[in-house]
C-alpha positions in Angstrom: 19.1 -14.2 9.0 16.9 -16.6 7.2 13.6 -14.9 6.7 10.3 -16.1 5.3 7.8 -13.4 4.2 4.3 -15.1 4.3 1.5 -13.5 2.3 -1.9 -14.6 1.0 -1.4 -13.4 -2.6 0.7 -10.9 -4.6 -2.3 -9.1 -6.2 -2.0 -5.4 -7.1 -2.7 -4.1 -3.6 -0.4 -1.8 -1.6 0.4 -4.3 1.1 1.4 -6.9 -1.5 3.7 -4.4 -3.2 5.2 -3.5 0.2 6.0 -7.2 0.9 7.9 -7.4 -2.4 9.8 -4.2 -1.7 10.7 -5.3 1.8 11.8 -8.7 0.6 14.0 -7.2 -2.1 15.7 -4.8 0.3 16.4 -7.5 2.9 17.9 -9.7 0.3 20.0 -6.8 -1.0 21.4 -6.5 2.5 22.6 -10.1 2.4 19.8 -11.9 4.2 18.4 -15.2 3.0 14.8 -14.3 2.0 11.9 -16.5 0.7 8.6 -15.0 -0.2 5.8 -17.6 0.2 2.5 -16.9 -1.4 -0.4 -19.1 -0.1 -2.7 -18.9 -3.1 -2.0 -20.5 -6.5 -0.1 -18.0 -8.6 -1.5 -19.2 -11.9 -4.9 -17.4 -12.1 -4.6 -13.9 -13.6 -4.1 -11.1 -11.1 -3.2 -13.1 -8.0 0.6 -12.7 -8.6 0.6 -9.2 -10.2 3.4 -7.9 -8.0 5.6 -11.0 -8.5 7.0 -9.3 -11.6 8.8 -6.8 -9.3 10.5 -9.4 -7.2 14.3 -9.5 -7.2 16.1 -12.6 -8.4 17.8 -12.6 -5.1 14.5 -13.5 -3.4 13.3 -17.1 -3.7 9.6 -17.3 -4.5 7.3 -20.1 -3.5 3.6 -20.6 -4.1 1.7 -23.2 -2.1 -1.0 -23.3 -4.8 -4.0 -23.0 -2.4 -7.4 -22.2 -3.5 -9.5 -19.8 -1.4 -10.8 -21.0 2.0 -9.2 -22.2 5.2 -8.6 -25.8 6.2 -6.4 -27.9 8.5 -4.8 -29.6 5.5 -3.6 -26.1 4.4 -2.3 -25.4 7.9 -0.3 -28.6 7.7 1.1 -27.7 4.3 2.3 -24.3 5.6 3.8 -26.0 8.7 5.6 -28.5 6.5 7.0 -25.7 4.3 8.2 -23.6 7.2 9.8 -26.5 9.1 11.6 -27.6 5.9 13.1 -24.1 5.5 14.2 -23.8 9.1 14.0 -20.0 9.2 15.0 -17.6 11.9 12.0 -15.4 11.2 8.6 -15.8 9.8 7.1 -12.5 8.9 3.3 -12.7 8.3 1.3 -10.1 6.4 -2.4 -9.4 6.3 -4.5 -12.2 7.8 -2.3 -15.3 7.3 -1.5 -15.8 11.0 -4.1 -18.6 11.6 -1.8 -20.8 9.4 1.1 -20.4 11.9 -0.7 -20.5 15.3 0.4 -24.1 16.0 4.0 -23.5 15.1 4.2 -20.2 17.0 3.1 -22.1 20.1 5.4 -25.1 19.7 8.5 -23.8 17.8 9.8 -21.0 20.0 13.2 -20.9 18.3 11.5 -19.4 15.2 10.5 -15.8 15.7 7.0 -15.0 14.3 6.0 -11.4 13.4 2.7 -10.1 12.0 2.3 -6.7 10.3 -1.2 -5.4 10.6 -1.6 -3.4 7.3 -4.7 -1.6 8.6 -6.4 -0.6 11.8 -6.7 -3.5 14.2 -10.4 -4.1 13.9 -10.0 -4.5 10.1 -6.9 -6.7 10.3 -8.3 -9.2 12.9 -10.0 -11.6 10.6 -13.3 -13.2 11.7 -14.8 -12.0 15.0 -13.8 -15.1 16.9 -10.2 -14.7 15.8 -9.8 -11.5 17.8 -9.5 -13.6 21.1 -7.0 -16.0 19.5 -4.9 -13.2 18.1 -4.8 -11.5 21.5 -3.8 -14.7 23.1 -0.7 -15.0 20.8 0.1 -11.3 20.9 0.0 -11.1 24.7 2.4 -14.0 25.1 4.7 -12.6 22.3 4.5 -15.9 20.5 3.5 -13.8 17.5 4.8 -10.2 17.7 2.5 -7.6 16.1 3.7 -4.6 14.1 1.6 -1.6 13.2 2.1 0.7 10.1 1.0 4.1 11.5 0.3 5.8 14.7 -3.4 5.5 14.1 -3.0 1.8 13.6 -1.0 1.6 16.7 -3.7 3.4 18.7 -6.3 1.1 17.3 -4.3 -1.9 18.4 -4.3 -0.7 22.0 -8.0 0.1 21.9 -9.1 -3.1 20.1 -6.9 -5.7 21.9 -6.5 -3.9 25.3 -2.7 -4.6 25.1 0.3 -2.3 25.3 1.3 -0.6 22.1 2.7 -2.8 19.4 5.8 -1.5 17.7 5.1 1.1 15.0 7.1 1.0 11.7 6.0 3.3 9.0 5.5 1.7 5.6 8.3 2.2 3.1 8.7 2.1 -0.6 11.6 1.9 -3.0 12.1 5.1 -5.1 10.0 4.9 -8.3 12.2 4.2 -11.3 11.2 4.8 -14.9 10.6 1.8 -17.2 11.5 1.6 -20.9 7.9 2.8 -21.6 8.4 6.2 -20.0 8.9 8.1 -23.3 5.7 6.6 -24.7 3.8 7.3 -21.5 5.0 10.9 -21.5 3.7 11.3 -25.0 0.4 9.7 -24.0 0.0 12.1 -21.0 0.9 15.1 -23.1 -1.9 14.2 -25.4 -4.4 14.6 -22.5 -3.1 18.1 -21.7 -4.8 21.2 -23.2 -1.5 23.2 -23.1 2.1 22.5 -22.1 1.4 24.0 -18.6 -1.8 22.0 -17.9 -1.3 20.5 -14.4 -1.6 16.7 -14.3 -3.4 15.1 -11.4 -3.3 11.4 -10.8 -5.3 9.0 -8.7 -4.0 5.4 -8.2 -6.5 3.1 -6.5 -8.9 0.2 -7.1 -12.5 1.2 -7.7 -13.9 0.8 -4.2 -16.4 2.5 -1.9 -13.7 3.1 0.7 -11.6 4.9 -1.9 -14.5 7.2 -2.4 -14.1 7.9 -6.1 -17.5 9.6 -6.2 -16.0 12.5 -4.2 -13.0 12.6 -6.6 -15.1 12.8 -9.7 -17.6 15.3 -8.4 -14.9 17.7 -7.2 -13.0 17.6 -10.5 -16.3 18.0 -12.4 -16.8 21.2 -10.3 -13.3 22.4 -11.3 -14.2 21.8 -14.9 -17.4 23.8 -14.6 -15.3 26.7 -13.1 -13.0 26.7 -16.2 -9.9 25.3 -14.4 -7.3 23.9 -16.7 -6.3 20.3 -15.6 -6.3 16.7 -16.6 -6.9 13.8 -14.1 -5.6 10.3 -14.7 -7.3 7.5 -12.9 -5.3 4.2 -12.6 -6.4 1.0 -11.0 -8.5 -2.2 -11.2 -12.2 -2.5 -11.1 -13.4 0.4 -13.3 -15.1 -2.1 -15.6 -17.6 -2.9 -12.9 -21.1 -1.4 -12.9 -19.9 1.1 -10.3 -16.8 1.9 -12.3 -18.9 2.4 -15.5 -21.2 4.8 -13.6 -18.1 6.8 -12.5 -16.8 7.0 -16.1 -20.2 8.1 -17.4 -20.4 10.9 -14.7 -16.8 12.2 -15.4 -16.1 15.2 -17.5 -13.8 14.8 -20.6 -10.7 16.0 -18.7 -10.8 12.8 -16.6 -9.2 9.8 -18.2 -9.7 6.2 -16.8 -6.6 4.2 -17.8 -7.2 0.9 -16.0 -4.6 -1.2 -14.2 -1.0 -0.6 -15.2 2.2 -2.6 -14.4 4.2 0.6 -15.0 2.3 3.0 -12.7 5.6 4.7 -11.9 5.9 6.1 -15.4 2.5 7.8 -15.0 3.6 9.2 -11.6 6.7 10.6 -13.1 4.6 12.4 -15.7 2.2 14.0 -13.2 2.2 16.9 -10.8 -0.3 16.1 -8.1 -1.4 12.9 -6.3 -5.0 12.7 -5.3 -6.7 10.5 -2.7 -10.3 11.0 -1.5 -10.6 7.9 0.7 -12.9 7.5 3.6 -10.3 5.3 5.3 -6.7 4.4 4.8 -3.9 2.6 6.8 -0.7 4.1 5.3 -1.1 4.0 1.5 1.9 2.8 -0.5 0.7 4.8 -3.5 1.1 8.0 -1.4 4.7 7.1 -0.7 5.4 6.3 -4.4 4.0 9.7 -5.3 6.2 11.5 -2.7 9.3 9.7 -4.1 8.5 11.3 -7.5 8.1 14.8 -5.9 4.3 14.9 -6.5 2.3 17.1 -4.2 -0.3 15.0 -2.3 -3.9 16.4 -2.0 -5.6 13.9 0.3 -8.4 13.5 2.7 -7.1 13.5 6.3 -7.9 9.9 7.2 -6.0 6.9 8.6 -2.2 7.3 8.6 -2.2 10.0 5.9 -1.8 12.9 8.4 1.3 11.0 9.8 2.9 11.5 6.3 1.4 14.7 5.1 1.7 18.0 7.0 -0.9 20.3 5.7 0.6 23.2 3.7 4.2 21.9 4.1 4.3 18.4 2.5 0.9 18.4 0.8 -2.7 19.5 1.4 -5.3 17.8 3.5 -9.0 18.1 3.6 -12.1 16.7 5.3 -14.1 14.1 3.5 -16.5 16.5 1.7 -16.6 18.0 -1.8 -16.3 21.6 -0.4 -13.3 20.8 1.7 -11.5 18.8 -1.1 -12.3 21.5 -3.6 -10.6 24.1 -1.3 -7.6 21.8 -0.9 -7.2 21.5 -4.7 -7.5 25.3 -5.1 -4.8 25.7 -2.4 -2.5 23.6 -4.5 -3.2 25.6 -7.6 -2.5 28.8 -5.8 0.7 27.5 -4.1 2.7 24.6 -5.4 5.2 22.7 -3.2 8.7 22.3 -4.4 9.2 18.7 -5.7 12.7 18.4 -4.2 11.4 19.1 -0.8 8.9 16.2 -1.1 11.5 13.9 -2.4 13.8 14.7 0.6 10.9 14.1 3.0 10.4 10.7 1.4 14.0 9.7 1.5 14.4 10.7 5.2 11.3 9.0 6.4 9.6 6.5 4.0 12.2 4.9 1.8 12.3 1.1 1.9 15.9 1.1 3.2 14.8 3.1 6.3 11.8 0.8 6.8 13.9 -2.4 6.3 16.5 -1.2 8.8 13.8 -0.8 11.4 12.3 -4.3 10.7 15.7 -6.0 10.8 16.4 -4.3 14.2 13.1 -5.5 15.5 13.8 -9.1 14.2 17.2 -9.1 15.9 16.0 -7.5 19.2 
């Protein structure tokens, strides 16, 4: 098939990373794949994930600045019609750019992956009715990324369940910097047996880093041996600086990294304290490395993590998260079991197979 993956940007978010992985895997299977990014790729950060794109995938930036306009719609239409694809696969909220084509060019199959619960993936309030109009007629076919997201779709749009395909991720591979990263991480450890916890997320209220820091500060006061690595963008903000000032000296803020996988490969535990999630790509990356997840039981996380078997879950409170961390320290889960769980359910080849079957259906 000739497939266009349409996305707003390739910033460092999980959805953008997923689009790159999915494009790479579909191209590896012999499909003709173009990844089209609407925003201009020149400004720093907008095309962060472009560096991971396979040479087998064609890349195109339409060089838009932020904001919606009819002239931009026409530019997207011109690009798509010039490519003559079988499938246009939209991600996040780019579907307003294809409404007209979806209505008039029925030979092209349009799909839209909602990378969050429906109410957060619907765009402006007025757009809900337009989305529903296109979904109901199957002019644009929606796809959800977790059972929670599927349930929210039914509740929000009052439509039958959209297909549910779990997010996937390619197995994390080491970069040439792994040896240097391992040496760096060993420098943070008090002893060779110090457990390394890692948190990978932008600084954001929904990611709830206050809970993360306060709980690990509590472990420090109790004399627990650990080190916590915090990776992601936004920690230079006022809020990020406050978090850093509040953190004990066993917590290390390392900023945004292009080789996150190296740090995962040097860690033991993956931590998320979010108030809300869809199905986090960072969690799947951690599983591929055999890290035990210790996460709040929100969004699609309980679909991936079975408490006590493939990780530890907690309510969104310091006491509950503290207990989940202690459970890990008392009983660690075999890394090979977690890797097998990832390969069977959340690898990008499993995910791509399901998308391709849906495209061909």
